[in-house]
C-alpha positions in Angstrom: -66.5 52.1 -85.3 -68.3 54.1 -82.4 -66.3 55.8 -80.1 -67.7 58.6 -78.3 -67.6 59.1 -74.6 -69.9 57.4 -72.3 -70.7 58.6 -69.4 -69.4 57.4 -66.2 -71.7 55.5 -63.7 -71.4 54.4 -60.3 -72.7 50.5 -60.8 -70.1 48.1 -62.5 -71.2 46.6 -65.7 -71.0 43.1 -66.2 -67.4 41.7 -67.2 -68.2 40.4 -70.1 -69.8 44.0 -71.4 -66.7 45.4 -69.9 -64.1 43.2 -72.2 -66.6 43.6 -75.5 -67.1 47.0 -76.7 -65.6 49.1 -78.9 -63.6 51.5 -76.8 -61.4 48.1 -76.4 -60.7 47.5 -79.8 -59.7 51.0 -80.5 -57.6 50.7 -77.2 -55.7 47.5 -78.6 -55.6 49.7 -82.1 -53.9 53.1 -81.1 -51.9 50.9 -78.4 -50.5 49.1 -81.0 -49.6 52.2 -83.3 -47.8 54.2 -80.4 -45.6 51.4 -79.6 -44.1 50.3 -82.4 -42.3 53.8 -83.4 -40.6 53.2 -79.5 -39.8 49.6 -80.0 -38.2 50.8 -83.6 -36.5 52.9 -81.6 -35.5 50.7 -78.9 -34.7 47.2 -80.4 -34.1 47.4 -84.3 -32.0 50.7 -84.6 -30.0 49.3 -82.0 -29.3 45.2 -83.1 -29.0 47.4 -86.7 -26.1 49.3 -85.7 -24.3 46.1 -83.7 -24.7 44.4 -86.9 -23.1 46.9 -88.7 -19.7 46.7 -86.1 -20.5 50.1 -83.6 -19.9 50.1 -80.5 -22.1 49.8 -77.1 -21.2 52.9 -75.8 -22.2 54.7 -79.4 -25.5 52.3 -79.2 -26.5 53.9 -76.1 -26.1 58.0 -77.1 -29.5 56.5 -79.5 -31.3 56.5 -76.3 -30.6 61.1 -75.8 -32.8 61.2 -79.1 -35.2 59.7 -77.0 -35.7 62.4 -75.2 -38.7 63.9 -77.4 -40.6 61.2 -75.1 -39.4 63.0 -71.9 -40.2 66.8 -73.1 -43.5 66.2 -74.7 -45.5 68.0 -72.4 -43.9 71.6 -73.9 -45.7 71.5 -76.8 -48.8 69.6 -75.5 -51.0 72.9 -74.8 -50.6 73.0 -78.8 -53.0 69.7 -79.4 -55.5 71.0 -76.8 -55.5 74.2 -78.2 -55.6 73.9 -82.1 -56.4 71.6 -84.7 -58.7 71.1 -88.2 -62.4 70.7 -87.3 -63.5 68.7 -90.5 -61.5 66.1 -88.8 -61.6 66.7 -84.8 -59.5 68.1 -81.8 -57.6 64.3 -80.9 -57.5 62.7 -84.6 -55.8 65.9 -86.5 -52.7 65.2 -84.9 -53.1 61.4 -84.9 -53.5 61.3 -88.1 -50.8 64.0 -88.4 -48.1 62.1 -86.4 -48.6 58.8 -88.1 -48.3 59.8 -91.7 -44.7 61.4 -90.8 -43.7 58.2 -88.6 -44.6 56.5 -91.9 -42.0 58.5 -93.9 -39.4 58.7 -91.2 -39.7 55.2 -90.4 -38.9 54.1 -93.5 -36.6 56.5 -94.8 -33.8 55.7 -91.7 -32.7 52.6 -93.3 -30.9 55.1 -96.4 -28.4 56.2 -93.8 -25.2 54.4 -93.4 -23.7 53.3 -89.8 -19.6 53.5 -90.7 -20.4 57.4 -92.4 -24.0 58.9 -91.3 -24.1 57.4 -87.5 -24.5 61.6 -86.9 -27.4 61.8 -89.2 -28.6 58.4 -88.1 -28.8 60.3 -84.3 -30.6 62.9 -85.8 -33.2 61.2 -87.9 -34.0 58.7 -84.3 -35.0 61.8 -83.1 -37.1 63.4 -85.8 -38.7 59.8 -85.1 -39.0 60.5 -81.5 -40.5 63.9 -82.3 -43.2 62.6 -84.3 -43.9 59.3 -82.3 -44.1 61.6 -79.1 -46.8 63.6 -80.5 -48.5 60.5 -81.3 -48.5 59.3 -77.7 -50.1 62.8 -76.5 -53.2 62.7 -79.0 -53.6 59.3 -79.0 -53.0 59.2 -74.8 -55.9 62.2 -74.5 -58.1 60.8 -77.2 -58.0 57.4 -74.3 -59.1 59.1 -71.9 -61.7 60.8 -73.1 -63.7 58.1 -74.7 -63.1 55.2 -71.9 -65.6 55.7 -68.6 -63.7 55.8 -65.3 -64.6 52.3 -64.8 -63.0 51.0 -67.5 -59.6 52.3 -67.1 -58.4 49.7 -65.7 -58.8 47.1 -68.2 -58.8 49.5 -71.3 -55.4 50.9 -70.2 -54.3 46.9 -70.2 -55.7 46.2 -73.3 -53.5 49.4 -74.7 -50.6 48.2 -72.8 -51.0 44.8 -74.4 -51.3 46.5 -77.8 -48.0 48.7 -77.5 -45.8 45.8 -76.3 -47.3 43.7 -79.2 -46.0 46.4 -81.4 -42.7 44.9 -80.1 -42.7 42.3 -81.6 -42.8 43.6 -85.1 -38.8 45.4 -84.8 -38.1 43.5 -82.7 -39.1 39.9 -83.7 -39.9 39.7 -87.5 -37.7 42.7 -88.6 -34.7 40.7 -86.6 -35.3 37.3 -89.0 -36.3 39.7 -91.8 -32.4 40.6 -91.6 -30.9 37.5 -91.9 -32.8 37.7 -95.4 -33.1 41.1 -96.8 -31.5 44.0 -96.7 -31.4 46.2 -94.1 -33.3 49.4 -95.6 -35.6 46.5 -96.9 -36.6 45.4 -93.4 -36.7 49.0 -92.2 -39.6 49.9 -94.8 -41.5 47.2 -94.5 -41.5 48.0 -90.6 -42.5 51.5 -91.2 -45.6 49.4 -93.0 -47.3 48.3 -89.9 -47.9 52.2 -89.0 -51.0 51.7 -91.7 -52.9 50.1 -89.5 -53.1 52.6 -86.7 -53.7 55.0 -89.7 -57.4 53.5 -90.8 -58.3 53.3 -87.2 -57.4 56.9 -86.5 -59.5 57.9 -90.5 -62.5 55.0 -89.0 -63.1 56.3 -85.2 -65.6 59.3 -83.8 -63.8 62.3 -82.1 -64.8 62.1 -78.5 -67.4 64.3 -76.8 -65.2 67.6 -75.4 -64.9 67.7 -72.0 -65.5 71.5 -71.3 -64.5 73.5 -73.9 -61.1 73.8 -75.7 -59.1 76.7 -74.1 -59.6 79.8 -76.1 -55.6 81.4 -75.9 -52.3 79.0 -75.6 -52.0 80.7 -72.5 -54.9 78.7 -70.8 -53.9 75.8 -72.6 -51.1 75.7 -70.8 -51.6 77.6 -67.5 -54.8 75.5 -66.3 -53.7 72.1 -66.3 -50.8 72.9 -64.5 -53.0 74.9 -61.6 -55.2 72.3 -61.6 -53.0 69.7 -61.2 -51.0 71.3 -58.3 -53.9 72.6 -56.6 -56.2 69.2 -56.8 -54.3 67.8 -53.3 -51.6 70.1 -52.7 -48.2 70.8 -53.7 -46.3 68.3 -51.9 -49.0 65.6 -52.9 -48.4 66.6 -56.4 -44.6 66.5 -56.3 -44.9 63.3 -54.6 -46.8 61.7 -57.6 -44.3 63.0 -60.0 -41.4 61.6 -58.4 -43.1 58.0 -58.2 -43.8 58.4 -62.5 -40.0 59.1 -62.5 -38.7 56.1 -60.3 -41.7 53.6 -60.2 -39.9 52.0 -64.0 -36.5 53.1 -63.6 -34.9 49.7 -62.9 -36.9 48.0 -65.6 -36.4 50.8 -68.4 -32.3 50.6 -67.3 -32.5 46.6 -67.5 -33.8 46.4 -70.7 -32.1 49.4 -72.3 -29.8 47.4 -74.8 -31.7 44.2 -74.0 -31.0 43.3 -77.4 -27.7 44.3 -77.6 -27.4 42.4 -74.6 -29.0 38.9 -76.4 -26.3 39.4 -79.1 -23.4 39.6 -76.7 -24.4 35.9 -74.8 -24.4 34.5 -78.5 -27.8 34.3 -80.1 -28.5 34.6 -83.8 -31.1 36.9 -84.8 -33.5 34.5 -85.4 -33.2 32.9 -82.2 -33.7 36.3 -80.7 -37.0 36.4 -82.7 -38.7 33.6 -82.7 -37.6 32.8 -79.4 -37.5 35.6 -77.0 -39.9 37.9 -78.6 -42.8 35.0 -79.2 -42.2 33.7 -75.8 -42.8 37.0 -74.3 -45.9 37.9 -76.5 -47.6 34.9 -74.9 -45.8 35.7 -71.3 -47.1 39.5 -72.2 -50.9 38.9 -73.6 -51.8 35.9 -70.1 -50.0 38.8 -68.3 -51.6 41.7 -69.4 -55.1 40.4 -69.6 -55.2 39.2 -66.3 -53.7 42.2 -65.2 -56.5 43.9 -66.3 -59.1 41.4 -64.8 -57.1 42.1 -61.5 -57.6 45.6 -61.4 -60.9 45.3 -61.9 -61.1 43.4 -58.4 -58.3 44.6 -56.2 -58.5 48.2 -58.1 -55.4 50.0 -59.6 -53.4 51.0 -55.8 -53.0 47.2 -55.1 -52.3 46.6 -58.4 -49.5 48.6 -58.5 -47.8 47.0 -55.3 -48.3 43.4 -56.5 -47.6 44.2 -60.2 -45.0 46.3 -59.0 -42.9 43.3 -56.8 -43.0 40.7 -59.8 -41.8 43.6 -62.8 -38.9 44.0 -59.8 -37.5 40.4 -59.4 -38.3 39.3 -63.5 -35.6 41.8 -63.7 -32.7 39.1 -61.6 -33.9 36.6 -64.5 -31.6 38.1 -67.2 -28.2 37.8 -64.6 -29.2 34.4 -64.3 -29.5 34.2 -68.2 -25.8 36.0 -68.8 -24.4 33.2 -65.7 -25.8 30.3 -68.0 -24.9 31.4 -71.4 -26.7 30.6 -74.6 -29.0 28.4 -73.4 -32.9 29.2 -75.1 -34.2 27.2 -72.7 -33.1 29.6 -70.2 -33.6 32.2 -72.7 -37.4 31.4 -73.3 -37.6 31.5 -69.2 -36.3 34.7 -68.5 -38.1 36.4 -70.7 -41.3 34.9 -70.0 -40.9 36.3 -66.6 -39.7 39.9 -67.6 -42.6 40.7 -69.8 -45.5 38.8 -67.8 -43.7 41.2 -64.7 -43.2 44.4 -66.7 -46.7 44.0 -68.4 -48.3 43.8 -65.0 -46.4 46.7 -64.0 -46.6 49.2 -66.5 -51.0 48.5 -67.3 -51.2 49.4 -63.7 -49.1 52.2 -64.2 -50.7 53.6 -67.2 -53.8 52.9 -65.5 -52.8 54.7 -62.6 -51.7 58.1 -64.7 -55.2 57.8 -66.4 -56.7 57.8 -62.9 -54.8 61.1 -61.9 -55.5 63.1 -65.3 -58.2 65.6 -65.2 -60.5 65.2 -68.4 -60.6 68.8 -69.1 -56.7 69.1 -70.2 -56.5 65.5 -70.7 -53.8 66.0 -73.1 -51.5 68.3 -71.2 -51.9 66.6 -67.8 -51.2 63.1 -69.5 -48.6 64.6 -71.4 -46.8 66.0 -68.4 -47.1 62.6 -66.5 -46.5 60.4 -69.2 -43.1 62.9 -69.7 -41.9 61.3 -66.2 -42.3 58.2 -66.8 -40.2 58.8 -70.4 -37.9 60.6 -68.4 -35.0 57.3 -67.5 -35.6 55.8 -71.3 -33.7 58.8 -72.9 -30.5 58.5 -70.6 -30.6 54.8 -69.4 -28.9 53.5 -73.1 -25.5 55.8 -71.8 -25.7 54.0 -68.3 -26.5 50.9 -69.2 -23.5 51.0 -72.0 -20.9 53.3 -69.6 -21.9 50.5 -66.7 -21.0 47.5 -68.6 -18.2 48.2 -71.2 -16.7 51.4 -69.7 -16.5 50.8 -66.3 -16.4 47.2 -67.0 -18.8 45.1 -64.3 -20.1 43.1 -67.4 -23.9 42.3 -68.2 -24.7 40.1 -64.4 -23.6 43.2 -62.0 -25.2 45.4 -64.0 -29.1 43.7 -63.8 -28.1 43.4 -59.9 -27.8 47.0 -60.3 -31.4 47.3 -62.2 -33.0 45.6 -59.8 -31.3 47.8 -57.1 -32.3 51.0 -59.0 -36.0 49.9 -58.8 -37.3 50.3 -54.9 -37.2 53.8 -54.6 -40.0 53.7 -56.7 -41.6 51.0 -54.8 -41.3 52.9 -51.3 -43.4 56.0 -52.9 -46.2 53.6 -53.0 -47.1 53.9 -49.9 -47.3 57.8 -50.4 -48.8 57.9 -53.8 -50.7 54.9 -53.9 -51.5 53.0 -49.9 -52.9 49.5 -50.1 -55.9 49.9 -48.7 -56.3 53.7 -50.6 -59.5 55.4 -52.0 -59.8 54.3 -55.3 -61.8 56.6 -56.9 -60.8 57.8 -60.2 -60.6 61.7 -60.2 
């Protein structure tokens, strides 16, 4: 499986040639590997704790264990500076983090929620550190192998696979929990890291864009200097604010989505079979169409259109809470949510990649995606507080979540104008 960088060209290749090339397959495999640990923490661990009688507020604090996703830019220069020459700069860190994730995800089920909740939080934190490190390396690898013309479709495939990975802990894992012990569920879920490990072993290291930083100081300073001087400090700060807020409403609405399904009255099997499988097909269709549309309309316009669909999908959960335990409405709400969020995320990740200079791909991509991840670390606590402590209930919670999505949409006017320049950096 080859992954050497193909030089950017002005002429657009055919749609068939764009889709059917080895880079798209690599994006799918590393996307799955990147998404699995996050959904493991967001879906399987909260479901486990809820079934073991842990209250929503305590479950919400698991979200704080996700802080490494928000601060990964702090150690990202290490990934630009150091590597094993025999493996390569990106593959060194991809392989190391994947192997550590395999062990940590399998081991967390050995703790008891009743007696070792703090240990579970720390274990979740360690998994998040390994996962965030894998993301740094994978994001840099993906940016370096994709020509600019393939950013939209390549990141669409990546995001699709990323979300497909959620079907394992949030779908298959929950179904398995009805038949086998929780420790066995965690070990079997961790085994799905193996395809990513195999991919890392088989692919080639991408061609360097310039030399690697000579010193750690250069690896830290130069990526930030280049970003803030590229279009000015004001423009850079607006971009960072947009990256912080564009997905905030969605992150808040889905922070405790599995406990929400449980509280509505759905069983593990119903959640795994209906919610996740319906979401899977909606996501596949939406992600594929999103990638095709980005080729036609560009990343900027896709952010507007997909962002609106993403915003509207939040109301589906409010309706589901009012309707109650109804499998049809569950499937409808999940289908709309996965369609909207899949579209929005595909465009958003492509936008992040377009703002990344290939010379500093690890550090800059980590900085941008860290801003994207900040809300995810706190939304679990916020969600639990709104629903349980304030007693506002799930319907009001989802309406509040929709309101928090509006500021990110407003910022599009400055950072991604409808008729703005689509030229990639």
